[in-house]
N, C-alpha and C positions, 0 to 999 in steps of 0.2 A: 640499519639494525634489522636482522632477520629473526625468525622465531627461534633459531638455534642459539641466538645471543640472549635468550630470556629464560628465566626459571619461575616456577610458581610455588608458593608455600602458603599454609593456612593463615587466615586473617580472622581473628575473633573480634566481634564488633557488638557494642551495646546500641541497639536501634531504639532505645527509649521505650515508648509505649508498645512497640512491635515485639519487644523481647530481645534476647541475645541470640546472635546468629554467627555462623562461621562461613566465611567466603574465602577468596583467594587474593593474595597480593602477587602481582607480576613484577619481577625485578630484572634489571639488566645484570648479566654476568660476563666478565668479573666486575666487582665493585658493589653489587647489591643495591644499586640505586633503584628506589621504588618507582614503578612506572604507572601503575593503576591498581585500584581495588575492584573486585568483581564479586557479584552475587548472582548465582545462576539457578533458575527454576523456582523462584518465589511464587507461591500461589497468589492470585488476585481475585479468585472466585471459587465457589464450591464446584466439585466435579460434575460435569454435564453428562453423567453416565446413567445407565439403567433407564428408569422412567423419565429421566431428564435429557436423554438423547433427543435432539431436534427441538428442544425448548430453550427459551431465553435463559441466559446464565443468571445465577443467583450470587449476590455479593457475599463476601465472608462475614461472619458474625461480627458485631461491633467490637467485641473484646478479643478477637482472634489474636493469638500470640504464636510467633514462629519458633520460640525456644526459651529456655530459662538460663540463668547463670550456671546452674549445675549441669544442665543438659542443653547446650546451644543447638538450635536448628542448623543442620548441615546443608549449605547451598553452594557447593563447590563444582557442581556439574552444569547442567543446562536444562532448558525446558524439555518436556516430552514433545514428541513429534505427533501432530495430529495425523491419523491414518490418511494416506494420500497416494495417488498414482505416481508412476515414475516419469521422469523426463531427463534425457541425456544419460543418466545412470540409474540403475535399479534402486527403487526405494527399499530401505532396510527395515523390514517389518519388525525386527527385534527392538527397534527404537519407538515403535508406535504405542500410543496410549491416548485414549479418548480423554483422559484426565489431563488435558494439556493447557489449561487456563493458568499459565504461569508466565513470568517475565524475567528477563536478565537485566542487570544494572551494572554499568561500567562507570567508575568514578575516578576523576583525575586525582593525582596526589598534589600535595602542596596547599598553599592558601587559596581559598576561593577569592574571586575578583571583587566581591563586595560583602558587606555584612549580611546581606540577604541570602547569600550562598551562590552556588554554581548555577548558571543557566542550564536548562534542561532540553535535550533533544529527544523527543518521543518518536521513535522510528518504527514504521510498520513495514514488515517484509513483503516482498512480492511473490509471484508464482501463479498468476492468472486466477487467483482466488481458489485454485484447485490443489496446490502443493506449496512447499516451502517451509522455512522455519526461521526463527530469530537467532539461531545459535552460532553467531560469530565467535570464534575462539577469543578469549581475552588477549592472547598474544597477537592476534590479528588486528585488534583495535589499539593496542599499546602504541604503535608508531604514530597514529593520528593524534593521540593525546599527549605525546611527548616531543615529537619532532616538529610540530606545526603550531600555528596560532590558535587552533581549535581547542578550547578548554571548556568543556561542558559535560555534565552527566548525560549519559546515553541510556535510555530505557527502551528495551526491545521486547514487546509482548508477543506471545504466541496467541493464535486465535483459531477457531474452527474453520475448516476448509471444505471444499467440494460439497457433497450432499450433507455432510455433518454440519456445515455452516450456513448453507443457503437453500436447503430444500423448503418448498412451500406448497401448500395444497389446501383445498377446502376442508379436508379432514383435520389437518393440523391447525387450521384457523379456528374451527369449531372447538377443538380441544383447548386451544389457548384462551378462547373467550370464557370457557368454563372455569379456568384458573385465574381469570382477570389479567391475562398476559397478552402480548402481541406475538405474532408468528412471522417467520421468515427473517432474513438478515441477521441470523444469529451471530455470524462472524463479525458484523459491524457492531452489534451490541456488546460482543466480547471486547472488542477494541475500546469501545466507550467505557466499559467497566474498568479496563486497565488504565485508561486515561484518568478516570475519576480516582482510582486508587493512587495513581502517581501524584495528582494534585493534592490529595489528602495526606500522603505519607512521605513524599520525597524530601521534605525538610529533615526527616530523621536521618537521611543520608547526606545532608549538607546541600541539598538542592533548593532553588528558589521557585516555589510553586506559582509565583506571579510572573514567571518568565519562561513559559513553556512554548517551544516550537514543535508543531506536529508535522512530520514529513514521512515520505515513503518512496519506494521505488516500484514502478510498474503497477501491479495490483495494489501495492502498498500506497502508491501515489494516488490511485483512484480512491482508495480507502481514506486517505488524508482529505481528499476533496469531500467525500461523504461525511466525514466527521466535521469539517468546516460547515457544510450545508446544514447539518443537523443542529449545530450550535447556533448558527445565524437565525434559524427559524424556530427552534424549539427550546432554546436555553436563554433566559433573560440576561441582560448585561451583567448584573451583579453575581451571576453564577458561572459566567463564561470562564473557560480554562485556556483556550487557545489564543496565543498572542500573534503568531505568524505561522505560515504554512509553506511547506516545500513539496512540490509535485515534480518528481524526477520521472520523465518519460511516461506520462499518462495524462488523462483529461477527464472531464465529467462524463464523457460518453453520451448516450442518449437516455431519454426517460426510460427507466427499467421496465421490464415486462410486468404486466398485470397478472392477476390470479389465474385467468384462463389459460395463458401460455405456460405458467408454472404447473398447472394441473396436468397438462399433456406430458410434461417431463416426469411428474410424480407417477403417473400411470405407466409410463414407459419403464421407469425404474422398477416398479413393482412387478411388471411383466417379466423383466430380465431376471429378477430374483425368484420367479415362479411363485409369487404371492398373488392369488386370484383377486382381480379388481372387483369381483362381485361380493366380496366379504363386506361385513359391516365396517364402518369407519374405525371403531374400536379395535376390531380384530386385525385390520390392516396395520394400524400403528403398533399393536402388540407384536405382530409378525416382523415388522421392520426393525423394531427395537431388539428382537431376538437374533437378527442376522449378525454374523461375526463381522468384525471390521475387515477382515480379508475379503470376504464375499461381497461386502458392500462396495469396496474399492474395485475389486476385480471386474465387475460388470460395467463400470463407468466408461472405460475406453470404447466399448462396443455400442454405447447408446447413440442414437441419432441426435438427441438433445443432451450432449455430453457435458456441457458447461453449466455448473450451478452458480448462479449469479444473483444480483440484487433483485428485490421485489418492491414494486411501488405499493407499499403497505399503508401509506397515509399517516404513518407514525414516525418511523425513523426516516423514511424517504417520502417527502411530500408529493402529492399527486400533481402539483403544479411546479415541480422543481425546475424543469427546463424553461417553463414559461416565465418563472421569476428571473432566471438568467437573461432570457431574451428581452425582458422589459427594462433591464438595467437595475432592477431592484436589488439583485444579489450584490452587484458592485457597490451600490449605495450603502448597503448594510455593512459591507466590509470597510468602506471608507469611514463610516460613522464610528465603528469600533476600533479604527486605527489598525486594521489587519493588513499585513503585507504578504506578498506571494512571490516565490521563486518557481519558475516553470520552464521546462525546455526539453531537449531531445538529442538523440544521436542521429548521425547522417543516415545510417543503414539499418534502421530499426527492423525493417521487414525480414531480414535474413533469419533472425531468431524466431520471429513470429511465425514464419513459414514452417518451422520445424515442430510446432506444437500441434499434435493431432492433425497432421496434414491430410487434407481430403484427397480423393482420387482426382486424376487430371481431367475433369469435365466441368462444364458450366453448372450442371445440376448439383454436382458434389460440392462445389464451392458455395453455391447458394444455400444448400442444406447445412453445410458446416457453419456458415455465418449465422444462420438461424439458431444455432445452439447458443450463441452469445447474445444476439440482439433481437428485439421484436421484429417479426417478419415484415411489418409495414416499412421499417427502416431498411431492411435488406433488399426488399423489392425495389425501392427507390434507388438505392445505391447501385445495384446490379444493372438496372435499366439505364442509369446515367453512364455507367462504365462500359457496358457491352452492347447497349442498344437493343432494339427489337430482334436483331439477328443473332444475338447471343454470341458475338465474336470477341476475340481478344483485342484489347486496345493496342495501339502502336507502342513499341518500346518494352513490351512484356514478353518474357521468354515462353511461358507456358501457363496453364491454369493454376498450377501450384505456386508459381511465382506471383501470379495475380492475387491469389489468396493471401500470401504474406504481405503484399503491398496494401491490399484493402484492409486487412486486419490491423496493420500498423497505422494506416490513415484513420481508422475508426478509434483505435486506442490512443493514438498519439498525434500524428502530424496534423490532420485536418481539424479534428474536434478540439484540440487545444487552441487552435487559431480562432475558431468560432467563439469559444469561451472567452478568450482574451479580447476579441472584438466587442463582446457584450460588456466586459468589465470596463473597457474604454468608454463606452456609452454611459456607464454608471459613475464615471468621474474619477476613476483611479488614475494615478499619474505613473506613466511607464518610465522606467529608469530609477524610480523612487519607491512607489508603492508596489510595482510589479517588475520583477527582474527576469528577463528572457535570456536564454542561452542556447547554444548549439555546439555540439562536439563533432569535429571532423578528424580528431586525433585519438590514438589508442595507445595505451601503455604496453610495453613489451611483455609484462608479466601476465597479461590477461589470458585465461585458460580456455576461452571459447575458440572455435576453429578460426585460424587466420583468414581463410577465404570469406568469412562472414563480414570482414571489414569492421567499421565502427558501428557495430550492431547494438541492439538492445542489451543493456546490462554491462557493456564494456566499460562504461564510465563509473561503475562501482569502485574500480581501482583508483579513480580520480578522487571521488568524494571521501572514500575511506582510506586514502593514502596507501594504496597497495592491497588493502583488504586481506592480507595474508596469502595472496595468490603468487604462485611460483617463487621467484627469488625477490619479489617486491620491486619497488621503484628504484631506478638507477639515480645517481646523483644528478645527472643531466635532466632526467624527467622531473625530479623534485624541483629543480630550478624553474622548469617550465610551468609547473603546477602551483608554485608558491603564491602567486597573485590570486589564483582561483580559490585556494584554501583560505587565504586571508579574508576574502570577501565572504566565503561560506561561514567562517568563524564570526565575523562581524554581524552577519545576518542573524545567526543564532543567539548572539549576545543581545541583540536588539538595537545595535548601533546603526546609524545611517551608513549605507554602503555606497561607495563611489563606483557605480556600475559602468558608467560611460555611455549609456543610451538615453535618448530623450523622446523617442517616438514609439508608438505601438508596433510599428513594423520593423523596428531595429532589434537585433539580437547580438549579444556579446558572443563571439565565436572563437573557439580554440581551433586554429587551422592545422592542417596535416603536417606542416613544417614546424609546429610548436609555437608559432606566434599567435598573438591574440589581437583581434580586430573587431570593429563594429560592422555587422553584416546587414544589408537590407534584405529582408525575408522575401525570397522569390516564390514562395508557396503561399503567401498570404491570401491572395484573391481566391485561389483554389480551395484553401481551407475554409474560408468564410462561406464559399458557395456550397461545399459539401455539408457544412453545419446547417445552413439554411435548408438544404435538401432533406436531411434526416431529422432535423429538430425544428424546422420552421413552423410546422403545423401545431407546435405546442402553444402558439399564440404569444401574447405579450404579457400575460399574467397581470392584467389591470387590477383585478380585485386585490391581489396581494400588494400591489403597488399602492393602492389607496389605503389599505390597512397600515402600511409602513409609514404613511404620512399623517395618520390620525394619532 
């Protein structure tokens, strides 16, 4: 079934206390068999604009309604695009809108599998936390919900990105304190508000609020981890929303930067925008809020500290986050709550990573570029371990830019996911049951990334989303290869026990290049644990949090 085989027509829906809304029904043609219902661009928070730029999102009023019987709210499009830099193709500024705190809902047709309703897959999009959107066309999702075992409501939220979502500074912190708010991590708080909206309202769309899987790809995977960590340490058992987590091609990373390093980035951004850093805090923030979205985005590519990322704020992100992982406490909390995890990777992750804001081909440029993402203490250790005191390329690496891609992929995916899983093993999680590891050495023919990049980062989106609307979609032969993987994915999201086929922390279920599936003994395990210990070992064992968890 291709997108040409489908048509869309209006779908009027009574969402109970949310009011009357209009979405879309996607049908097969000919025959008019209904494939899914879709609502695009439903707000889940008030607009973060004007004086609310760079501030934590505000929930909708308790009695917010999306439309009436006489005048249904029209949600047939998509979410707004948070203003963002370009990658691979030019960002379309005509789609930009800072009022982007909206979500898309894809609903299967037919009878739900239980009286409680459909399972819910809350999916967070990727894009390095700098770009991206949740706007998968409903015709791109229809094959997944109709041709496969996967039957769940999919909720895809937009959230603030780059400086709009992750700027932090002393000035913003002082302002937030005056308002009784927290600062930084606005994008993570956006995701959390969307997740809370979903738990509260998904029953209106036939979903089971007690059966929510949170997952994501790349930066969305890292976001899913942060949502899990926040819930384990800041949300009591009786308020918990997340039942299980999917982390496709990402890891916890390192303990995020503290305020001092974020301040350097804030000052660099102001300087690039020609806002004097000698101004008072109030005038700096007023000037920043007066900058057009175009200008705010245009300067980011040229910044030395170009990547706007997480802040160890002590509220959303605990100051002892990595320490709690190292102690095994994180894993024990997952085990106690019955949380399960799917986590894995593609073979050639580094080829796409190398293409994002690629540094000049020198040691110093690679060092500086990595400092845009990670605390310098971690970069210093990583580069010394990799290149030695002589600052030379290690064996098997083509050039400095190739090294950048490989180190970036190791920090985002390969090595730090292994260190994380090693700690979960210490925490008592059972691999093959509580934790499902995978590896892809296979790529579908419809994938639109350059063929020479191989099985790189994001090529498996066509696996999980059954073609994802790319090219001409999956062939019949490819669907046969992927059916067991789809069945396992569907069972995981339903909450069923998955027959994964692995029994040890070092074992991964692998889709081989010839289309066969096997259990692979991870040959990068020792390296991954070593690099985790190198960049995260000084976080300690988190003994205080461990003691608290036992009390």
